[in-house]
C-alpha positions in Angstrom: -34.4 22.3 -29.2 -36.3 22.5 -32.4 -34.7 21.8 -35.8 -35.0 25.5 -36.5 -33.2 26.2 -33.2 -30.4 23.8 -34.1 -30.0 25.4 -37.5 -29.7 28.8 -35.9 -26.9 27.6 -33.6 -24.9 25.9 -36.4 -22.8 29.0 -37.3 -21.9 29.5 -33.7 -20.7 25.9 -33.4 -18.6 26.3 -36.6 -17.2 29.5 -35.2 -16.1 27.8 -31.9 -14.7 24.8 -33.7 -12.7 27.0 -36.0 -11.5 29.1 -33.1 -10.4 26.0 -31.2 -8.8 24.2 -34.2 -11.5 21.5 -34.0 -11.4 21.3 -30.2 -14.0 22.7 -27.9 -13.1 23.9 -24.4 -15.7 23.0 -21.8 -16.7 24.7 -18.5 -17.1 22.5 -15.4 -20.6 21.2 -14.6 -21.1 20.6 -10.9 -24.1 18.6 -9.7 -25.8 18.5 -6.4 -27.3 15.5 -4.7 -29.5 15.5 -1.6 -28.9 11.9 -0.4 -25.3 11.8 0.8 -22.8 14.4 2.3 -20.0 15.6 0.1 -16.4 14.4 0.2 -15.2 17.9 -0.5 -12.4 16.8 -2.9 -13.6 18.6 -6.1 -11.4 21.7 -5.5 -14.2 24.1 -4.6 -14.2 26.6 -1.8 -15.4 25.1 1.5 -18.6 27.2 1.5 -19.5 26.1 -2.1 -20.5 22.6 -1.4 -23.7 23.3 0.6 -26.5 24.3 -1.6 -29.3 24.3 0.9 -32.5 22.3 -0.1 -30.7 21.2 -3.3 -28.3 19.2 -1.1 -24.5 19.2 -1.6 -22.2 19.3 -4.6 -21.1 15.7 -4.8 -20.4 15.2 -8.5 -18.8 16.9 -11.5 -20.1 15.8 -14.9 -17.6 15.8 -17.7 -18.3 16.3 -21.4 -22.0 16.0 -20.5 -25.0 16.1 -22.8 -27.2 14.6 -20.0 -29.4 16.6 -17.7 -29.3 15.6 -14.0 -32.7 14.3 -13.0 -32.8 16.0 -9.6 -35.9 16.8 -7.6 -34.8 20.4 -7.1 -32.3 22.2 -9.3 -31.8 24.4 -12.3 -33.3 23.2 -15.5 -29.9 22.6 -17.2 -28.1 21.0 -14.2 -25.4 18.6 -15.3 -25.1 19.9 -18.9 -21.6 20.9 -20.0 -21.2 24.3 -21.6 -18.9 25.3 -24.5 -16.8 28.4 -23.8 -15.0 30.6 -26.2 -11.4 31.9 -26.1 -12.4 34.6 -23.6 -13.9 32.0 -21.2 -17.5 33.0 -21.9 -20.2 30.3 -21.9 -21.8 30.3 -25.4 -24.1 27.2 -25.5 -24.5 23.8 -24.0 -22.6 20.9 -25.4 -25.9 19.1 -25.9 -27.1 21.9 -28.1 -23.8 22.0 -30.0 -24.1 18.4 -30.8 -27.7 18.7 -31.9 -26.9 21.8 -34.0 -24.0 20.2 -35.9 -23.6 16.5 -35.2 -21.5 15.9 -38.3 -18.9 18.6 -37.4 -18.5 17.2 -33.9 -19.0 13.4 -34.4 -18.1 12.8 -38.0 -20.6 12.1 -40.8 -20.6 8.3 -40.6 -20.8 8.1 -36.8 -23.5 10.9 -36.6 -25.6 8.9 -39.1 -25.5 5.7 -37.0 -25.7 7.4 -33.6 -28.6 10.0 -33.8 -28.9 10.2 -30.0 -25.5 11.9 -29.9 -22.3 11.2 -27.9 -24.1 8.5 -25.9 -21.9 8.5 -22.8 -21.4 10.5 -19.6 -18.2 10.8 -17.6 -18.3 12.0 -13.9 -16.2 12.6 -10.8 -18.0 11.1 -7.8 -17.1 12.8 -4.5 -19.1 11.4 -1.6 -18.4 11.6 2.1 -20.6 8.5 2.9 -21.5 5.4 0.9 -24.2 5.9 -1.8 -27.3 3.8 -1.0 -27.7 0.3 -2.4 -29.5 0.8 -5.7 -30.0 -0.5 -9.2 -30.3 1.0 -12.7 -33.2 -0.5 -14.6 -32.3 -2.5 -17.8 -33.4 -1.1 -21.1 -36.6 -3.1 -21.3 -37.7 -1.3 -18.1 -36.1 2.1 -18.6 -37.9 2.5 -22.0 -41.3 2.0 -20.2 -40.8 5.6 -18.8 -39.0 7.0 -21.9 -35.6 6.6 -20.5 -32.4 4.7 -21.3 -30.5 2.1 -19.4 -27.4 2.9 -17.5 -24.4 0.6 -17.6 -21.5 2.2 -15.9 -17.9 1.6 -14.8 -15.5 3.0 -12.2 -11.9 3.9 -11.9 -10.3 5.0 -8.5 -7.4 7.4 -9.1 -4.3 7.0 -6.9 -3.0 9.7 -4.6 -6.4 10.8 -3.3 -7.9 10.3 0.2 -10.4 7.4 -0.1 -12.7 8.6 2.6 -14.2 6.6 5.6 -15.8 3.7 3.6 -13.7 2.8 0.6 -15.6 -0.3 -0.3 -18.6 -1.0 -2.6 -21.4 -3.5 -2.0 -22.2 -5.4 -5.1 -25.0 -7.8 -6.1 -26.4 -10.5 -3.8 -25.1 -13.6 -2.2 -25.0 -16.4 -4.8 -27.5 -18.6 -3.0 -30.2 -16.0 -3.6 -29.9 -16.4 -7.4 -29.2 -20.2 -7.2 -32.4 -20.9 -5.1 -34.5 -18.2 -6.9 -35.1 -16.7 -3.4 -35.7 -13.3 -4.9 -38.3 -12.1 -2.4 -35.8 -12.2 0.4 -35.2 -8.5 -0.5 -38.9 -7.6 -0.6 -39.5 -7.0 3.1 -36.7 -4.4 3.2 -38.4 -2.5 0.4 -41.9 -2.8 2.0 -40.8 -1.8 5.6 -38.4 0.9 4.4 -36.8 1.5 7.8 -33.2 0.2 7.8 -30.0 -0.5 6.0 -30.1 -4.2 6.7 -30.7 -5.1 3.1 -26.9 -4.8 2.8 -26.5 -8.1 4.7 -27.4 -9.8 1.4 -24.6 -8.2 -0.6 -20.9 -8.6 -0.9 -18.3 -5.8 -0.4 -15.2 -5.2 -2.5 -12.4 -2.8 -1.6 -11.9 0.3 -3.8 -8.3 -0.1 -4.6 -6.5 2.9 -6.2 -5.7 2.5 -9.9 -8.3 -0.2 -10.3 -12.0 -0.3 -10.9 -15.2 -2.2 -11.7 -17.9 -2.4 -14.3 -21.6 -2.4 -13.2 -24.1 -3.4 -15.8 -27.7 -2.3 -15.6 -29.7 -4.6 -13.3 -26.8 -5.0 -10.8 -27.4 -3.8 -7.3 -24.5 -1.7 -5.9 -23.7 0.7 -3.1 -20.6 2.7 -4.1 -18.0 3.6 -1.4 -16.3 6.8 -0.6 -13.2 6.7 -2.8 -13.0 9.6 -5.2 -14.2 7.9 -8.4 -13.9 8.6 -12.1 -17.1 7.1 -13.7 -18.0 6.4 -17.3 -21.5 5.4 -18.2 -24.4 5.5 -20.7 -25.9 8.9 -20.9 -28.8 8.3 -18.5 -29.8 9.2 -14.9 -32.2 6.3 -14.0 -32.1 4.4 -10.8 -34.2 2.8 -8.0 -32.9 3.1 -4.5 -33.3 -0.1 -2.4 -31.7 1.0 0.9 -33.9 3.1 3.2 -31.4 4.2 5.9 -28.3 5.9 4.7 -25.8 8.3 6.2 -28.0 8.5 9.4 -31.3 9.2 7.9 -34.2 7.6 6.1 -34.4 8.7 2.5 -37.6 9.2 0.6 -39.3 6.0 -0.5 -40.2 7.8 -3.7 -36.7 7.1 -4.9 -37.5 3.4 -5.0 -40.1 4.3 -7.6 -38.3 7.2 -9.3 -38.4 5.5 -12.8 -41.6 3.5 -12.3 -44.8 4.6 -13.9 -47.6 5.6 -11.5 -49.7 2.7 -13.0 -47.1 0.1 -12.4 -46.5 1.4 -8.9 -50.2 1.1 -8.1 -50.6 -2.3 -9.5 -47.3 -4.0 -8.4 -46.0 -1.8 -5.6 -42.5 -2.8 -4.3 -42.4 -5.9 -6.5 -42.1 -3.8 -9.7 -38.6 -2.3 -9.0 -37.5 -5.6 -7.6 -38.0 -6.9 -11.2 -35.2 -4.5 -12.3 -32.6 -6.9 -10.7 -30.8 -9.2 -13.1 -30.4 -12.1 -10.7 -27.8 -14.2 -12.6 -25.5 -11.2 -12.8 -26.0 -10.2 -9.1 -25.5 -13.7 -7.8 -22.5 -14.6 -10.0 -20.1 -16.4 -7.6 -17.3 -15.0 -9.8 -18.6 -11.4 -9.7 -15.2 -10.0 -8.8 -13.3 -11.9 -11.5 -15.9 -11.0 -14.2 -16.3 -7.3 -13.4 -13.0 -6.1 -11.9 -11.0 -3.7 -14.1 -7.3 -3.1 -14.0 -5.4 -0.8 -16.4 -4.5 -2.6 -19.6 -1.6 -1.3 -21.8 -2.6 0.3 -25.1 -0.5 -1.0 -28.0 0.0 2.1 -30.1 2.1 0.3 -32.7 4.6 3.2 -32.7 7.1 4.8 -30.3 5.6 7.6 -28.3 6.8 9.9 -25.6 3.9 9.0 -23.3 2.1 5.8 -22.5 -1.6 4.9 -22.4 -3.7 2.3 -20.6 -7.3 1.2 -21.0 -9.2 1.9 -17.8 -12.8 1.5 -19.1 -13.3 -1.5 -21.4 -15.2 -4.8 -21.8 -18.2 -3.1 -23.4 -19.2 -1.5 -26.7 -21.2 1.1 -24.9 -18.3 3.3 -23.9 -14.5 3.1 -23.3 -11.8 5.2 -21.8 -8.0 5.5 -21.4 -5.5 7.0 -19.1 -2.6 8.9 -20.8 0.6 9.8 -19.0 3.2 12.1 -20.6 6.4 12.6 -18.5 7.9 16.0 -18.0 9.8 17.4 -21.0 8.3 15.0 -23.5 5.6 15.0 -26.2 3.1 12.4 -27.3 1.3 12.1 -30.6 -2.1 10.5 -30.4 -4.6 9.3 -33.0 -8.1 8.0 -32.1 -11.0 6.4 -34.0 -13.5 9.1 -33.2 -14.8 12.0 -31.1 -13.8 12.0 -27.4 -13.5 14.3 -24.4 -10.8 14.6 -21.9 -10.2 15.5 -18.2 -6.7 16.6 -17.4 -6.1 15.0 -14.0 -2.7 16.4 -13.1 0.2 18.3 -14.6 0.4 21.1 -17.2 0.8 21.2 -20.9 -0.8 21.7 -24.3 -3.3 19.4 -25.8 -3.9 19.8 -29.6 -2.8 23.4 -29.1 -4.8 24.2 -26.0 -3.3 25.2 -22.7 -4.4 22.6 -20.1 -3.8 22.3 -16.4 -4.9 19.6 -14.0 -6.8 20.9 -10.9 -7.9 24.1 -12.7 -11.5 23.6 -13.6 -11.4 26.3 -16.3 -8.4 24.6 -18.0 -8.9 20.9 -17.6 -11.7 19.8 -19.9 -11.9 19.6 -23.7 -13.9 17.9 -26.4 -11.9 16.7 -29.4 -14.0 16.6 -32.6 -13.9 13.6 -35.0 -11.8 15.3 -37.6 -9.1 16.2 -35.2 -9.3 13.0 -33.2 -8.8 10.8 -36.2 -5.6 12.6 -37.3 -2.3 12.7 -35.4 -2.5 15.5 -32.7 0.1 16.5 -30.2 0.1 16.4 -26.4 3.0 18.3 -24.8 4.0 18.3 -21.1 5.3 21.8 -20.3 5.4 21.3 -16.5 7.6 19.6 -13.9 5.3 16.7 -13.2 3.6 13.9 -15.2 0.8 15.2 -17.4 -2.1 12.7 -16.7 -5.2 12.8 -18.9 -8.3 10.7 -18.9 -10.0 10.1 -22.3 -13.7 9.3 -22.6 -15.3 7.7 -25.7 -18.9 6.9 -26.6 -20.5 3.7 -28.0 -18.9 1.7 -30.8 -15.8 3.8 -31.2 -13.1 1.5 -29.8 -13.8 -2.0 -31.0 -10.2 -3.0 -30.0 -10.7 -2.3 -26.3 -9.9 -5.4 -24.1 -12.4 -8.0 -23.1 -12.4 -9.7 -19.7 -11.9 -13.5 -20.0 -15.1 -14.6 -18.2 -14.9 -17.1 -15.4 -17.8 -19.5 -15.1 -18.9 -21.7 -12.2 -18.5 -25.5 -12.3 
């Protein structure tokens, strides 16, 4: 969008913010992937998951200003849309942020974060394990004009975890210890099996827990329904050829590799994306496992909050629970978006309902977020809300006490 286009949309953004009392209601953004079958837990009609040559609806992107980098699909796939009071889609959230970053992000934050909200939340809903892959670190991502993709997972309770609720992470420690990096190379060259997983370690996806995954760490996420928070990027290199019963395209190994680097270095180039010390950490679990950490609000509240995404300045996230018949007053340090996971109520004046995709997603602008705003439970069950924050907003989020080898 040009500067002129942004200026022309600014009055519309102001209109929608005024209408919503500084809060934007967002329409759901469903994303297809053609690698893995769907888990069918996103609340869509059964016949809505199969999109033919585009694959299957396996993800829902939340508060998204990031376009899905799919081989086939609509130009704006993955982008969230802002809707008005009548439920009509008016513009993408990305265009809204570009048109009036100060109104949405606050003046100081917008000045220091010109790339925008800087984070992407998702629901991952896969019926088979995602292939073993890696997100290139920034020094490699920038070679093709992209950004790195650190990410983290939270596995909500009360949902079927699917047939393979375990994630493969990293490599066995001896590979990093002995600098035996090329042990993975034959699998990339031959591209005919899933045996590369013999060099990784699997961890169970336990409900109400999660993991962080830094760029450069190999991983193959399991089938538990997952809330993911990440940097706003869609870069990866697939390292596993055989997955869910078929050989995937080898082009996905080189998806974010320049044609020149592919010609000159072939399979060795994406192998360079791997941060070996992180992958071979003998205390990988201890140093990357996330459990909910209580938020100390400093004042009595009707609800209670826990950090579920933390240990990084690149993004953060909380889980808020408000029991039936109670209210909760919340104040945050900056702009954030929410997904109402379950229950019914009002959030800063907006009717919200978990499980209803037209009533479960909001973006709270900086001016509202940084002042006390009310969350009310009007239903019979707990109102459970996930909050998603971008880089550098929550400097007080917890840090994992790192465990080092001896």
